BALOBA-1460 file (C-alpha; in Angstrom, 3 decimals):
// residues 247
<rec num="1" residu="m" x="113.319" y="-89.803" z="151.392"/>
<rec num="2" residu="r" x="113.894" y="-87.799" z="154.538"/>
<rec num="3" residu="t" x="112.239" y="-84.421" z="154.584"/>
<rec num="4" residu="r" x="112.001" y="-81.443" z="156.907"/>
<rec num="5" residu="d" x="109.737" y="-83.406" z="159.246"/>
<rec num="6" residu="g" x="112.451" y="-86.048" z="159.657"/>
<rec num="7" residu="d" x="115.208" y="-83.540" z="160.462"/>
<rec num="8" residu="d" x="117.342" y="-84.665" z="163.419"/>
<rec num="9" residu="g" x="119.117" y="-81.304" z="163.726"/>
<rec num="10" residu="a" x="122.199" y="-82.075" z="161.602"/>
<rec num="11" residu="p" x="122.410" y="-80.494" z="158.135"/>
<rec num="12" residu="v" x="122.236" y="-82.827" z="155.166"/>
<rec num="13" residu="i" x="125.565" y="-81.458" z="153.896"/>
<rec num="14" residu="a" x="128.314" y="-79.937" z="156.037"/>
<rec num="15" residu="v" x="131.557" y="-79.134" z="154.211"/>
<rec num="16" residu="q" x="134.428" y="-77.577" z="156.162"/>
<rec num="17" residu="d" x="137.666" y="-76.258" z="154.614"/>
<rec num="18" residu="v" x="137.584" y="-78.834" z="151.815"/>
<rec num="19" residu="e" x="140.524" y="-78.828" z="149.422"/>
<rec num="20" residu="r" x="141.123" y="-81.091" z="146.442"/>
<rec num="21" residu="e" x="144.444" y="-81.239" z="144.632"/>
<rec num="22" residu="y" x="145.480" y="-83.193" z="141.559"/>
<rec num="23" residu="p" x="149.002" y="-83.774" z="140.234"/>
<rec num="24" residu="m" x="149.327" y="-82.582" z="136.653"/>
<rec num="25" residu="g" x="152.392" y="-82.149" z="134.419"/>
<rec num="26" residu="g" x="154.838" y="-82.119" z="137.275"/>
<rec num="27" residu="g" x="152.758" y="-79.576" z="139.170"/>
<rec num="28" residu="t" x="149.610" y="-79.480" z="141.281"/>
<rec num="29" residu="v" x="146.127" y="-78.315" z="140.314"/>
<rec num="30" residu="h" x="144.127" y="-76.843" z="143.207"/>
<rec num="31" residu="a" x="140.592" y="-77.743" z="142.088"/>
<rec num="32" residu="l" x="139.094" y="-76.765" z="145.461"/>
<rec num="33" residu="a" x="140.906" y="-74.331" z="147.709"/>
<rec num="34" residu="g" x="139.120" y="-74.301" z="151.060"/>
<rec num="35" residu="v" x="135.356" y="-74.654" z="150.553"/>
<rec num="36" residu="s" x="132.964" y="-74.440" z="153.506"/>
<rec num="37" residu="f" x="129.161" y="-74.449" z="153.438"/>
<rec num="38" residu="a" x="126.129" y="-76.344" z="154.707"/>
<rec num="39" residu="v" x="122.822" y="-77.458" z="153.191"/>
<rec num="40" residu="e" x="119.892" y="-77.898" z="155.548"/>
<rec num="41" residu="h" x="117.051" y="-80.408" z="155.236"/>
<rec num="42" residu="g" x="114.559" y="-79.385" z="152.579"/>
<rec num="43" residu="e" x="116.786" y="-76.860" z="150.801"/>
<rec num="44" residu="y" x="116.971" y="-76.547" z="147.009"/>
<rec num="45" residu="v" x="120.476" y="-75.392" z="146.105"/>
<rec num="46" residu="a" x="122.138" y="-74.726" z="142.743"/>
<rec num="47" residu="i" x="125.928" y="-75.037" z="142.621"/>
<rec num="48" residu="m" x="127.191" y="-72.941" z="139.736"/>
<rec num="49" residu="g" x="130.376" y="-71.641" z="138.184"/>
<rec num="50" residu="p" x="132.288" y="-71.419" z="134.901"/>
<rec num="51" residu="s" x="134.334" y="-74.256" z="133.452"/>
<rec num="52" residu="g" x="137.311" y="-74.926" z="135.716"/>
<rec num="53" residu="s" x="135.677" y="-73.329" z="138.751"/>
<rec num="54" residu="g" x="135.664" y="-76.574" z="140.755"/>
<rec num="55" residu="k" x="131.929" y="-77.302" z="140.665"/>
<rec num="56" residu="s" x="132.354" y="-80.757" z="139.095"/>
<rec num="57" residu="t" x="135.033" y="-81.635" z="141.651"/>
<rec num="58" residu="l" x="132.739" y="-80.479" z="144.446"/>
<rec num="59" residu="m" x="129.864" y="-82.524" z="143.000"/>
<rec num="60" residu="n" x="132.055" y="-85.644" z="142.982"/>
<rec num="61" residu="i" x="132.932" y="-85.082" z="146.639"/>
<rec num="62" residu="l" x="129.318" y="-84.396" z="147.645"/>
<rec num="63" residu="g" x="128.283" y="-87.556" z="145.785"/>
<rec num="64" residu="c" x="130.983" y="-89.631" z="147.547"/>
<rec num="65" residu="l" x="132.572" y="-90.351" z="144.160"/>
<rec num="66" residu="d" x="135.799" y="-88.678" z="145.307"/>
<rec num="67" residu="t" x="137.398" y="-87.686" z="148.609"/>
<rec num="68" residu="p" x="138.964" y="-84.375" z="149.633"/>
<rec num="69" residu="t" x="142.709" y="-83.942" z="149.949"/>
<rec num="70" residu="r" x="142.083" y="-81.977" z="153.122"/>
<rec num="71" residu="g" x="139.023" y="-80.880" z="155.063"/>
<rec num="72" residu="e" x="135.860" y="-82.532" z="156.353"/>
<rec num="73" residu="y" x="132.602" y="-83.621" z="154.734"/>
<rec num="74" residu="w" x="129.601" y="-84.716" z="156.783"/>
<rec num="75" residu="l" x="126.532" y="-86.192" z="155.073"/>
<rec num="76" residu="d" x="123.331" y="-86.303" z="157.118"/>
<rec num="77" residu="g" x="125.333" y="-86.330" z="160.342"/>
<rec num="78" residu="q" x="127.899" y="-88.950" z="159.239"/>
<rec num="79" residu="r" x="131.531" y="-88.056" z="158.572"/>
<rec num="80" residu="v" x="132.232" y="-89.454" z="155.107"/>
<rec num="81" residu="s" x="135.467" y="-87.673" z="154.177"/>
<rec num="82" residu="g" x="137.594" y="-90.433" z="155.712"/>
<rec num="83" residu="l" x="135.647" y="-93.525" z="154.628"/>
<rec num="84" residu="s" x="137.043" y="-96.412" z="152.570"/>
<rec num="85" residu="e" x="135.913" y="-97.068" z="148.993"/>
<rec num="86" residu="d" x="133.556" y="-99.841" z="150.136"/>
<rec num="87" residu="e" x="132.085" y="-97.616" z="152.814"/>
<rec num="88" residu="l" x="131.622" y="-94.774" z="150.337"/>
<rec num="89" residu="a" x="129.825" y="-97.139" z="147.951"/>
<rec num="90" residu="h" x="127.430" y="-98.076" z="150.751"/>
<rec num="91" residu="v" x="126.762" y="-94.403" z="151.519"/>
<rec num="92" residu="r" x="126.172" y="-93.627" z="147.835"/>
<rec num="93" residu="n" x="123.594" y="-96.390" z="147.561"/>
<rec num="94" residu="r" x="121.704" y="-95.546" z="150.745"/>
<rec num="95" residu="e" x="122.062" y="-91.797" z="151.208"/>
<rec num="96" residu="i" x="122.335" y="-90.185" z="147.742"/>
<rec num="97" residu="g" x="119.986" y="-90.257" z="144.771"/>
<rec num="98" residu="f" x="121.789" y="-89.315" z="141.551"/>
<rec num="99" residu="v" x="120.258" y="-87.717" z="138.452"/>
<rec num="100" residu="f" x="122.695" y="-87.393" z="135.538"/>
<rec num="101" residu="q" x="122.559" y="-85.427" z="132.299"/>
<rec num="102" residu="t" x="122.723" y="-88.624" z="130.229"/>
<rec num="103" residu="f" x="120.169" y="-90.593" z="132.324"/>
<rec num="104" residu="h" x="122.440" y="-93.670" z="132.807"/>
<rec num="105" residu="l" x="119.607" y="-96.140" z="132.217"/>
<rec num="106" residu="l" x="120.196" y="-99.756" z="131.211"/>
<rec num="107" residu="p" x="118.990" y="-99.848" z="127.593"/>
<rec num="108" residu="r" x="117.647" y="-103.420" z="127.630"/>
<rec num="109" residu="a" x="115.978" y="-103.194" z="131.043"/>
<rec num="110" residu="t" x="112.404" y="-102.103" z="131.589"/>
<rec num="111" residu="t" x="111.550" y="-98.886" z="133.377"/>
<rec num="112" residu="l" x="110.597" y="-100.912" z="136.449"/>
<rec num="113" residu="r" x="113.874" y="-102.842" z="136.427"/>
<rec num="114" residu="n" x="115.942" y="-99.664" z="136.048"/>
<rec num="115" residu="v" x="114.268" y="-98.132" z="139.078"/>
<rec num="116" residu="e" x="114.622" y="-101.325" z="141.123"/>
<rec num="117" residu="l" x="118.406" y="-101.529" z="140.630"/>
<rec num="118" residu="p" x="119.531" y="-99.536" z="143.708"/>
<rec num="119" residu="l" x="117.250" y="-101.694" z="145.851"/>
<rec num="120" residu="l" x="118.662" y="-104.850" z="144.275"/>
<rec num="121" residu="y" x="122.189" y="-103.733" z="145.206"/>
<rec num="122" residu="a" x="120.941" y="-102.998" z="148.734"/>
<rec num="123" residu="g" x="119.569" y="-106.539" z="149.108"/>
<rec num="124" residu="v" x="115.898" y="-105.536" z="149.309"/>
<rec num="125" residu="p" x="113.546" y="-108.533" z="148.688"/>
<rec num="126" residu="a" x="111.883" y="-108.754" z="145.264"/>
<rec num="127" residu="a" x="108.321" y="-107.972" z="146.340"/>
<rec num="128" residu="e" x="109.410" y="-104.904" z="148.294"/>
<rec num="129" residu="r" x="111.624" y="-103.764" z="145.393"/>
<rec num="130" residu="r" x="108.686" y="-103.891" z="143.027"/>
<rec num="131" residu="r" x="106.337" y="-102.095" z="145.415"/>
<rec num="132" residu="r" x="108.772" y="-99.256" z="146.025"/>
<rec num="133" residu="a" x="109.763" y="-98.949" z="142.359"/>
<rec num="134" residu="e" x="106.131" y="-98.794" z="141.249"/>
<rec num="135" residu="a" x="105.421" y="-96.109" z="143.857"/>
<rec num="136" residu="a" x="108.426" y="-94.054" z="142.687"/>
<rec num="137" residu="l" x="107.364" y="-94.305" z="139.050"/>
<rec num="138" residu="e" x="103.831" y="-93.294" z="139.943"/>
<rec num="139" residu="r" x="105.263" y="-90.288" z="141.794"/>
<rec num="140" residu="v" x="106.990" y="-89.017" z="138.627"/>
<rec num="141" residu="g" x="103.953" y="-89.649" z="136.396"/>
<rec num="142" residu="l" x="105.058" y="-92.887" z="134.727"/>
<rec num="143" residu="k" x="102.685" y="-95.404" z="136.261"/>
<rec num="144" residu="e" x="101.640" y="-96.579" z="132.787"/>
<rec num="145" residu="r" x="105.232" y="-97.063" z="131.565"/>
<rec num="146" residu="l" x="106.424" y="-99.823" z="133.913"/>
<rec num="147" residu="h" x="107.357" y="-102.258" z="131.159"/>
<rec num="148" residu="h" x="108.698" y="-99.836" z="128.546"/>
<rec num="149" residu="r" x="112.402" y="-99.739" z="127.735"/>
<rec num="150" residu="p" x="114.390" y="-96.506" z="127.381"/>
<rec num="151" residu="n" x="114.212" y="-96.543" z="123.569"/>
<rec num="152" residu="e" x="110.418" y="-96.518" z="123.866"/>
<rec num="153" residu="l" x="110.409" y="-93.352" z="125.990"/>
<rec num="154" residu="s" x="110.972" y="-89.668" z="125.274"/>
<rec num="155" residu="g" x="114.003" y="-87.871" z="126.709"/>
<rec num="156" residu="g" x="111.853" y="-86.268" z="129.373"/>
<rec num="157" residu="q" x="110.362" y="-89.610" z="130.350"/>
<rec num="158" residu="c" x="113.863" y="-91.137" z="130.576"/>
<rec num="159" residu="q" x="114.901" y="-88.359" z="132.919"/>
<rec num="160" residu="r" x="111.793" y="-88.983" z="135.031"/>
<rec num="161" residu="v" x="112.789" y="-92.644" z="135.250"/>
<rec num="162" residu="a" x="116.186" y="-91.437" z="136.477"/>
<rec num="163" residu="v" x="114.475" y="-89.251" z="139.088"/>
<rec num="164" residu="a" x="112.322" y="-92.205" z="140.220"/>
<rec num="165" residu="r" x="115.466" y="-94.336" z="140.547"/>
<rec num="166" residu="a" x="117.072" y="-91.553" z="142.594"/>
<rec num="167" residu="l" x="114.072" y="-91.402" z="144.928"/>
<rec num="168" residu="v" x="113.473" y="-95.123" z="145.405"/>
<rec num="169" residu="t" x="115.948" y="-95.716" z="148.247"/>
<rec num="170" residu="g" x="114.638" y="-92.764" z="150.277"/>
<rec num="171" residu="p" x="118.020" y="-90.979" z="150.274"/>
<rec num="172" residu="a" x="118.992" y="-87.953" z="152.354"/>
<rec num="173" residu="l" x="120.091" y="-86.031" z="149.249"/>
<rec num="174" residu="l" x="118.952" y="-85.764" z="145.637"/>
<rec num="175" residu="l" x="122.035" y="-84.736" z="143.628"/>
<rec num="176" residu="a" x="121.517" y="-83.703" z="139.997"/>
<rec num="177" residu="d" x="124.263" y="-82.972" z="137.451"/>
<rec num="178" residu="e" x="123.043" y="-80.767" z="134.561"/>
<rec num="179" residu="p" x="119.674" y="-82.605" z="134.631"/>
<rec num="180" residu="t" x="118.226" y="-80.741" z="131.616"/>
<rec num="181" residu="g" x="121.405" y="-80.691" z="129.527"/>
<rec num="182" residu="n" x="120.172" y="-83.323" z="127.039"/>
<rec num="183" residu="l" x="116.580" y="-82.078" z="126.855"/>
<rec num="184" residu="d" x="114.796" y="-79.509" z="124.721"/>
<rec num="185" residu="s" x="113.524" y="-76.399" z="126.467"/>
<rec num="186" residu="r" x="109.925" y="-77.606" z="126.912"/>
<rec num="187" residu="t" x="110.936" y="-80.994" z="128.282"/>
<rec num="188" residu="g" x="113.593" y="-79.408" z="130.466"/>
<rec num="189" residu="e" x="110.924" y="-77.138" z="131.907"/>
<rec num="190" residu="e" x="108.834" y="-80.172" z="132.844"/>
<rec num="191" residu="v" x="111.773" y="-81.810" z="134.632"/>
<rec num="192" residu="l" x="112.497" y="-78.592" z="136.545"/>
<rec num="193" residu="a" x="108.818" y="-78.385" z="137.501"/>
<rec num="194" residu="l" x="109.126" y="-81.919" z="138.916"/>
<rec num="195" residu="f" x="112.135" y="-80.849" z="140.989"/>
<rec num="196" residu="e" x="110.118" y="-77.912" z="142.299"/>
<rec num="197" residu="e" x="107.296" y="-80.261" z="143.288"/>
<rec num="198" residu="l" x="109.785" y="-82.482" z="145.130"/>
<rec num="199" residu="h" x="111.215" y="-79.418" z="146.851"/>
<rec num="200" residu="n" x="107.712" y="-78.390" z="147.923"/>
<rec num="201" residu="e" x="107.342" y="-81.842" z="149.488"/>
<rec num="202" residu="g" x="110.474" y="-81.251" z="151.582"/>
<rec num="203" residu="h" x="113.140" y="-83.133" z="149.610"/>
<rec num="204" residu="t" x="116.710" y="-81.859" z="149.796"/>
<rec num="205" residu="i" x="117.970" y="-81.114" z="146.270"/>
<rec num="206" residu="v" x="121.379" y="-79.971" z="145.044"/>
<rec num="207" residu="v" x="121.690" y="-79.231" z="141.315"/>
<rec num="208" residu="v" x="125.095" y="-78.669" z="139.703"/>
<rec num="209" residu="t" x="124.680" y="-76.514" z="136.602"/>
<rec num="210" residu="h" x="126.150" y="-73.793" z="134.441"/>
<rec num="211" residu="d" x="122.652" y="-72.624" z="133.417"/>
<rec num="212" residu="p" x="121.670" y="-69.334" z="135.123"/>
<rec num="213" residu="g" x="118.002" y="-70.083" z="134.439"/>
<rec num="214" residu="i" x="118.183" y="-73.212" z="136.587"/>
<rec num="215" residu="g" x="120.130" y="-71.327" z="139.247"/>
<rec num="216" residu="a" x="117.416" y="-68.671" z="139.431"/>
<rec num="217" residu="r" x="114.764" y="-71.321" z="140.113"/>
<rec num="218" residu="a" x="116.572" y="-72.832" z="143.102"/>
<rec num="219" residu="e" x="116.025" y="-71.112" z="146.420"/>
<rec num="220" residu="r" x="119.772" y="-70.672" z="146.925"/>
<rec num="221" residu="r" x="122.792" y="-70.277" z="144.623"/>
<rec num="222" residu="v" x="126.356" y="-71.220" z="145.552"/>
<rec num="223" residu="v" x="128.774" y="-69.898" z="142.923"/>
<rec num="224" residu="l" x="132.341" y="-71.184" z="142.659"/>
<rec num="225" residu="r" x="135.278" y="-69.397" z="141.059"/>
<rec num="226" residu="d" x="138.861" y="-70.669" z="141.082"/>
<rec num="227" residu="g" x="138.022" y="-73.387" z="143.591"/>
<rec num="228" residu="r" x="136.455" y="-71.047" z="146.142"/>
<rec num="229" residu="i" x="132.936" y="-69.937" z="146.979"/>
<rec num="230" residu="a" x="132.496" y="-66.508" z="145.401"/>
<rec num="231" residu="e" x="128.763" y="-66.114" z="146.114"/>
<rec num="232" residu="d" x="126.253" y="-67.806" z="148.389"/>
<rec num="233" residu="e" x="122.859" y="-66.147" z="148.251"/>
<rec num="234" residu="r" x="119.139" y="-66.725" z="148.497"/>
<rec num="235" residu="t" x="117.401" y="-66.199" z="145.167"/>
<rec num="236" residu="g" x="113.915" y="-65.453" z="146.450"/>
<rec num="237" residu="a" x="112.531" y="-68.197" z="144.187"/>
<rec num="238" residu="v" x="109.350" y="-69.864" z="145.394"/>
<rec num="239" residu="a" x="108.403" y="-73.196" z="143.839"/>
<rec num="240" residu="p" x="104.876" y="-73.260" z="142.380"/>
<rec num="241" residu="a" x="102.274" y="-75.731" z="143.566"/>
<rec num="242" residu="a" x="102.303" y="-79.192" z="141.982"/>
<rec num="243" residu="s" x="100.561" y="-79.412" z="138.641"/>
<rec num="244" residu="g" x="99.596" y="-82.086" z="136.145"/>
<rec num="245" residu="r" x="102.018" y="-83.342" z="133.492"/>
<rec num="246" residu="t" x="101.317" y="-84.492" z="129.983"/>
<rec num="247" residu="s" x="104.492" y="-86.159" z="128.768"/>
């Protein structure tokens, strides 16, 4: 993954006057109404807002799962707001590591196989896939779980597998959607500690969440209301040094 040391001057995310409209019931819903902001290399940003604020729509655009009705989106120096579906799929695979609330692991595949999948889609040779997947799993503390399946892992371990899968392609952006939503408080704390370790290493992380506790731990909060940015502030949070994990 590219870090501060690999910064070429362009922000990881540059969003300019982005609008997203949806037809509904004979009318139009303005999910995003002119959003502009940037995320620099190595930042840890929480995107927050109440239900209906537009944060999920913005996440889909940042993740290249949707395109804006109007406005521009640049990802790591590449304009992606006008790309085709095939081109967006390529960008998603190479440039974005996703971490979802529900893990999205293949239930019958081993931990190693789950982490290898993005590399398989990218056409990476088998030996290289295995080497990189093993390294990613070691990074998240699951070196001894290579051949376990999701039903043999705890919720926290499943989310770590998802983080390893997100990291394995070396993407420009780690994008997490409510990453602790399916975890108990202790396990959620461990996952957030892992994010803080990754942030300390220089990874660019954007977390979409409604949880103010998660927002307070990011170094920056971007709050949406009614499809617009209502707040954009530094939190003063400083990630602690990396520590050992037990689960």
